[in-house]
C-alpha positions in Angstrom: -2.3 -2.7 -2.8 -4.5 -0.6 -5.2 -2.2 2.5 -4.7 0.9 0.4 -4.0 4.3 1.9 -3.3 7.5 -0.2 -2.7 9.3 0.5 0.6 12.5 -0.9 -0.8 13.0 1.9 -3.4 15.3 4.7 -2.1 13.5 7.4 -0.2 10.3 5.4 0.0 11.9 3.6 3.0 11.2 6.8 4.9 8.0 8.0 3.1 5.8 4.9 3.1 4.4 5.1 6.6 3.4 8.7 6.2 1.9 7.8 2.8 -0.5 5.3 4.5 -1.4 7.7 7.4 -1.7 10.9 5.4 -2.9 9.8 2.0 -4.7 6.5 2.3 -6.4 6.2 5.7 -8.0 9.7 5.8 -9.7 9.2 2.4 -10.4 5.4 2.4 -14.1 5.9 3.1 -14.5 9.3 1.4 -14.7 10.4 -2.3 -12.5 8.4 -4.6 -11.4 11.7 -6.3 -10.0 12.9 -3.0 -8.2 9.6 -2.4 -6.8 9.7 -5.9 -5.5 13.3 -5.5 -3.9 12.5 -2.1 -1.9 9.6 -3.5 -0.9 11.5 -6.6 0.6 14.4 -4.6 2.2 12.3 -1.9 6.1 12.2 -2.0 6.0 8.4 -1.7 4.0 8.0 -4.9 5.9 10.8 -6.7 9.2 9.0 -5.9 8.0 5.4 -6.5 6.8 6.0 -10.0 9.4 8.7 -10.9 6.9 11.5 -11.5 9.2 13.8 -9.5 11.6 13.6 -12.4 9.1 14.2 -15.1 9.4 17.6 -16.9 9.2 19.2 -20.3 12.5 18.3 -22.0 12.7 21.8 -23.4 12.2 23.5 -20.0 14.5 26.3 -18.7 15.3 26.6 -15.0 17.7 28.3 -12.6 19.2 26.1 -9.9 19.7 28.8 -7.4 16.2 30.2 -7.7 14.7 26.7 -7.5 16.6 25.9 -4.3 15.3 29.1 -2.8 11.8 28.2 -3.8 12.2 24.8 -2.2 13.1 26.4 1.1 10.1 28.8 0.8 7.8 26.0 0.1 9.0 24.0 3.2 8.5 27.1 5.3 5.0 27.6 3.9 4.1 23.9 4.8 5.6 24.4 8.3 8.3 21.8 7.7 11.7 22.2 9.2 14.4 22.0 6.4 16.5 19.0 6.9 14.1 17.3 9.3 13.9 14.1 7.3 17.7 13.9 6.8 18.2 14.5 10.5 15.9 11.6 11.3 17.6 9.3 8.9 21.1 10.1 10.1 20.2 9.9 13.8 18.8 6.4 13.3 22.1 5.5 11.7 23.9 6.6 14.8 25.5 9.8 13.6 26.9 12.2 16.2 24.5 15.2 16.5 27.4 17.7 16.2 28.5 16.2 12.9 24.9 16.1 11.8 24.4 19.8 12.4 27.4 20.6 10.3 26.1 18.5 7.4 22.7 20.2 7.6 24.3 23.7 7.7 26.3 22.9 4.5 23.1 21.6 2.7 21.1 24.7 3.6 24.0 27.1 2.7 23.9 25.7 -0.8 20.5 27.4 -1.2 22.2 30.8 -1.3 25.5 29.8 -2.8 26.6 32.4 -5.3 28.5 29.8 -7.3 25.2 28.3 -8.4 24.0 31.6 -9.9 23.8 31.7 -13.6 23.7 27.9 -14.0 20.9 28.0 -16.6 20.2 25.9 -19.6 18.1 23.4 -21.3 17.9 19.8 -20.2 18.8 18.4 -23.5 21.9 20.6 -23.8 23.0 19.6 -20.3 22.4 15.8 -20.8 26.0 15.2 -22.1 27.7 17.1 -19.3 29.8 14.9 -17.0 29.4 17.4 -14.2 25.7 17.2 -14.3 24.0 15.7 -11.2 22.3 12.3 -11.8 18.9 13.7 -10.9 19.2 16.4 -13.6 20.5 13.9 -16.2 17.4 11.8 -15.8 14.9 14.7 -16.1 12.5 14.6 -19.1 9.1 13.3 -19.8 8.4 10.2 -17.7 5.3 8.1 -18.4 5.5 5.7 -15.4 2.9 7.4 -13.2 0.6 8.3 -16.2 0.5 4.6 -17.3 -0.3 3.3 -13.8 -2.8 6.0 -13.1 -4.9 4.9 -16.1 -4.2 1.1 -16.0 -4.1 0.4 -12.3 -5.6 3.3 -10.3 -8.6 4.3 -12.4 -9.8 3.0 -15.8 -8.3 -0.4 -15.8 -6.4 -2.2 -18.6 -9.6 -2.5 -20.6 -10.7 1.1 -19.8 -10.5 2.5 -23.3 -7.3 4.6 -23.2 -4.5 4.7 -25.7 -0.7 5.1 -25.6 -1.2 8.7 -26.8 -3.5 9.3 -23.7 -0.6 8.1 -21.5 1.7 10.5 -23.1 -0.8 13.4 -22.8 -1.4 12.6 -19.1 2.4 12.5 -18.5 2.7 16.0 -20.1 -0.1 17.2 -17.8 1.8 16.0 -14.7 5.1 17.6 -15.6 6.2 20.0 -12.8 4.7 17.9 -10.0 7.9 17.2 -8.1 9.6 17.1 -4.7 11.8 19.3 -2.6 15.3 17.6 -2.3 15.7 14.8 0.2 18.4 16.7 2.3 15.8 19.5 2.9 12.9 17.2 3.6 10.9 15.8 0.7 7.6 17.5 0.2 5.4 18.0 -2.8 6.0 21.2 -4.8 4.9 22.3 -8.2 7.6 23.9 -10.4 6.1 25.8 -13.3 9.5 25.8 -15.2 9.3 22.0 -15.5 5.7 22.1 -16.9 4.8 21.3 -20.5 2.8 24.4 -21.4 1.3 23.0 -24.6 -2.3 22.0 -25.2 -3.1 18.4 -24.4 -6.0 16.0 -25.3 -6.8 13.4 -22.6 -9.5 10.8 -23.4 -10.9 13.2 -26.0 -11.0 16.2 -23.8 -8.9 19.3 -24.5 -6.7 20.7 -21.7 -5.3 24.2 -22.3 -2.3 25.2 -20.3 -3.3 25.8 -16.7 0.0 25.0 -15.0 -0.6 22.8 -12.0 -4.3 22.6 -12.8 -3.6 20.5 -15.9 -2.9 17.4 -13.7 -5.9 18.2 -11.5 -8.1 18.2 -14.6 -6.8 14.8 -15.5 -7.7 13.5 -12.1 -11.2 15.0 -12.4 -11.6 13.3 -15.8 -10.4 9.8 -14.8 -12.0 9.8 -11.4 -15.5 10.3 -13.0 -15.0 8.1 -16.0 -17.5 5.2 -16.3 -14.6 2.7 -16.7 -13.3 3.8 -13.3 -16.6 3.2 -11.7 -16.7 -0.3 -13.0 -13.0 -1.0 -12.3 -13.0 0.2 -8.7 -16.3 -1.7 -8.0 -14.8 -4.9 -9.4 -11.7 -4.5 -7.2 -13.8 -4.0 -4.1 -16.1 -6.9 -4.9 -13.1 -9.1 -5.6 -11.7 -8.0 -2.2 -14.8 -8.7 -0.2 -16.9 -11.3 -2.0 -15.0 -13.7 -4.4 -12.1 -13.9 -6.8 -14.7 -13.8 -9.6 -17.4 -11.5 -8.3 -20.9 -11.7 -9.8 -21.5 -9.2 -12.7 -24.8 -8.2 -11.2 -23.1 -7.1 -8.0 -20.5 -5.1 -9.9 -23.2 -3.4 -11.9 -25.0 -2.3 -8.7 -21.8 -0.9 -7.2 -20.7 0.9 -10.3 -24.1 2.5 -10.6 -23.8 3.7 -7.0 -20.3 5.0 -7.7 -21.5 7.1 -10.6 -24.6 8.4 -8.8 -22.6 9.5 -5.7 -19.6 10.9 -7.5 -17.3 8.1 -6.3 -18.4 7.9 -2.7 -16.5 4.8 -1.5 -18.6 4.5 1.7 -21.8 4.4 -0.4 -20.4 1.9 -2.8 -19.4 -0.4 0.2 -22.9 0.0 1.6 -24.3 -1.3 -1.6 -21.8 -4.1 -1.5 -22.5 -5.2 2.1 -26.3 -4.9 1.7 -26.5 -6.9 -1.5 -27.9 -10.4 -1.9 -24.7 -11.5 -3.6 -22.6 -10.6 -0.6 -24.8 -12.8 1.8 -25.4 -15.6 -0.6 -24.2 -19.1 0.4 -21.9 -19.1 -2.7 -20.0 -16.1 -1.4 -19.8 -16.7 2.4 -16.5 -18.2 3.4 -15.2 -18.4 -0.2 -12.3 -15.9 -0.1 -9.0 -17.2 1.1 -7.1 -14.9 3.4 -3.9 -13.4 2.2 -0.9 -14.0 4.5 -1.4 -10.5 6.0 -5.0 -11.2 6.8 -4.1 -14.7 8.1 -1.5 -13.3 10.5 -3.6 -10.4 11.7 -6.8 -12.5 12.2 -4.8 -15.1 14.1 -3.4 -12.5 16.5 -6.9 -11.0 17.0 -8.7 -14.4 17.4 -6.3 -15.4 20.1 -6.3 -12.0 21.9 -2.5 -12.0 21.7 -0.5 -9.3 23.5 1.8 -7.5 21.1 5.0 -5.7 22.2 5.9 -2.3 20.6 8.2 -4.1 18.2 6.8 -7.5 17.2 9.6 -9.0 15.2 7.9 -12.4 15.2 5.0 -11.1 13.1 7.4 -9.3 10.7 9.3 -12.5 10.2 6.1 -14.5 9.8 4.8 -12.3 7.0 8.2 -12.5 5.3 8.1 -16.3 5.5 4.6 -16.4 4.1 5.5 -14.2 1.1 3.9 -10.9 2.0 6.3 -8.7 3.9 4.8 -5.3 4.7 4.9 -2.8 1.9 7.4 -4.9 -0.1 5.5 -5.6 -3.3 7.9 -4.2 -5.9 5.5 -3.9 -9.0 2.8 -1.2 -9.0 0.1 -4.0 -9.0 0.9 -4.7 -5.3 0.2 -8.1 -3.8 -2.5 -10.2 -5.4 -5.8 -10.6 -3.6 -6.8 -13.9 -5.2 -6.3 -17.5 -4.0 -4.1 -18.6 -6.9 -1.3 -16.4 -5.5 -1.3 -17.9 -2.0 -2.8 -21.5 -2.0 0.0 -24.0 -2.6 1.5 -26.9 -0.6 4.4 -24.9 0.5 2.3 -21.9 1.4 -0.2 -23.9 3.5 2.7 -25.6 5.3 4.2 -22.3 6.2 0.9 -21.1 7.5 0.8 -24.2 9.7 4.2 -23.4 11.1 3.2 -19.8 11.9 0.0 -21.0 13.5 1.7 -23.5 15.7 4.5 -21.0 16.6 1.9 -18.4 17.6 0.0 -20.8 19.7 3.1 -22.1 21.5 4.4 -18.5 22.1 7.5 -19.0 19.9 7.0 -15.7 17.9 9.1 -13.0 19.5 7.1 -10.0 20.7 3.8 -11.9 20.7 2.2 -13.7 23.7 -0.9 -15.8 23.6 -2.8 -16.9 26.8 -5.2 -19.8 26.7 -8.9 -19.0 27.5 -9.7 -19.2 31.2 -11.5 -22.2 32.5 -10.5 -24.2 29.4 -11.7 -27.8 29.6 -8.5 -29.8 29.0 -9.6 -33.2 30.4 -11.9 -33.8 27.4 -10.5 -33.5 23.9 -14.0 -33.0 22.5 -14.9 -30.3 25.1 -11.5 -28.6 24.6 -11.9 -28.4 20.8 -15.4 -27.1 21.2 -14.3 -24.3 23.5 -11.3 -23.3 21.4 -13.4 -23.4 18.2 -15.9 -21.0 19.7 -13.0 -18.8 20.7 -11.1 -18.5 17.4 -13.5 -19.5 14.6 -16.4 -17.5 13.2 -17.9 -20.6 11.6 -18.6 -24.2 12.7 -15.8 -26.7 12.6 -16.4 -29.2 9.8 -16.7 -32.9 10.8 -13.6 -34.0 8.8 -11.5 -31.3 10.4 -12.9 -32.1 13.9 -12.2 -35.9 13.5 -8.7 -35.3 12.2 -7.9 -32.9 15.1 -9.4 -35.3 17.7 -7.3 -38.2 16.4 -4.1 -36.2 16.3 -4.6 -34.8 19.8 -5.4 -38.3 21.1 -2.2 -39.5 19.6 -0.2 -36.6 21.1 -1.6 -37.3 24.5 -1.0 -41.1 24.4 2.3 -41.4 22.5 3.9 -38.1 23.3 2.5 -38.0 26.9 2.0 -34.2 26.4 0.7 -32.3 29.4 -2.8 -30.7 29.2 -1.5 -27.2 28.4 0.8 -28.4 25.7 -2.1 -30.3 24.1 -4.3 -27.3 24.3 -1.8 -25.1 22.6 -1.3 -27.8 19.9 -5.1 -27.8 19.4 -5.1 -24.0 19.2 -2.3 -24.0 16.6 -4.1 -26.7 14.5 -7.3 -24.7 14.6 -5.5 -21.6 13.3 -4.1 -23.8 10.5 -7.4 -25.4 9.7 -9.2 -24.9 6.4 -12.0 -23.1 8.2 -9.6 -20.4 9.5 -7.9 -19.8 6.2 -11.1 -18.3 4.8 -12.4 -14.8 5.4 
């Protein structure tokens, strides 16, 4: 969520999974600067926030030479030109013979003599009806620069100005992508870069080409506002929606002293008095994603290769995977998820999971489960799925409802056990981290 991309935007449908595996996971417990750089360069982020289109409006370029450079860059990275397009079209059921013809035409365009001499400035080409949509949209784009400062590093109160956003955007011009038909990969195009001097957060950046953006990442990753903002987000994630200022101070100090070592910051968090205080334990409400995943783990459910039931469950609970459209991602606070309708949907998912009504998911009851005694059955299931004692009000309500189901509904023992399991998963105790 901190470095959110939206899977529903164009090419990000194909790029999001590699984004998580190549940019996020390898750096999640490393230096924040490395994580920041990996997200900034990844095609999913470049596409999502339109930085692949950002360039100096006065830049000159040659289409034919650029396309040759794209091919050379793919070769350098060991990427087969057209591999992504092939994957997309194969999944759509296209005949492989027809697919090969399409790829041959796309690659042939790289050396097409008809493209030679097509030079000019972006502004002069903007009115041309023959111009490709991608080229018409090129120019300085501030989307990534704004989110880099506001959401990824300094925070909205981090002390930057609108002029800083413009200067950062100028530094990132030239960070773009090879075309989708060839296989989208990061590439720096110097012709697109704004070569003027920039001033970011009071620091001068002379023209250094691709290095201009790297300098920006160095500056913001080590800024005191970033240390506090990232520490606040982590404390909010693991402690409470309103984390103690004393804890945030400790974490921010560790962040600065270790040059943004996320593992060290988390160690400070988890070893703090604030993390283990009674006011913090069991306070955070699970997001729908956390609720579904923890329910599957707590029940030792068997998951098929394609678990459509879990995908549907997340959609019904309001948190489909990678589908947060705004750059802020999904909220991590209770106000976004705690409502009458939201809790009712959680109950439906919990009962469906326990009764094996979610396609692709199968739950087995614990062996030697005591089903003759409601009290004994609840005690065993509580030990199995909860990490905290069941409160007396919850226990009394479940015992009463189970007794009613056994008497009026004449439910068999296994059905009553699965009903009890579902209600435990829907209980207030299970909704909290």
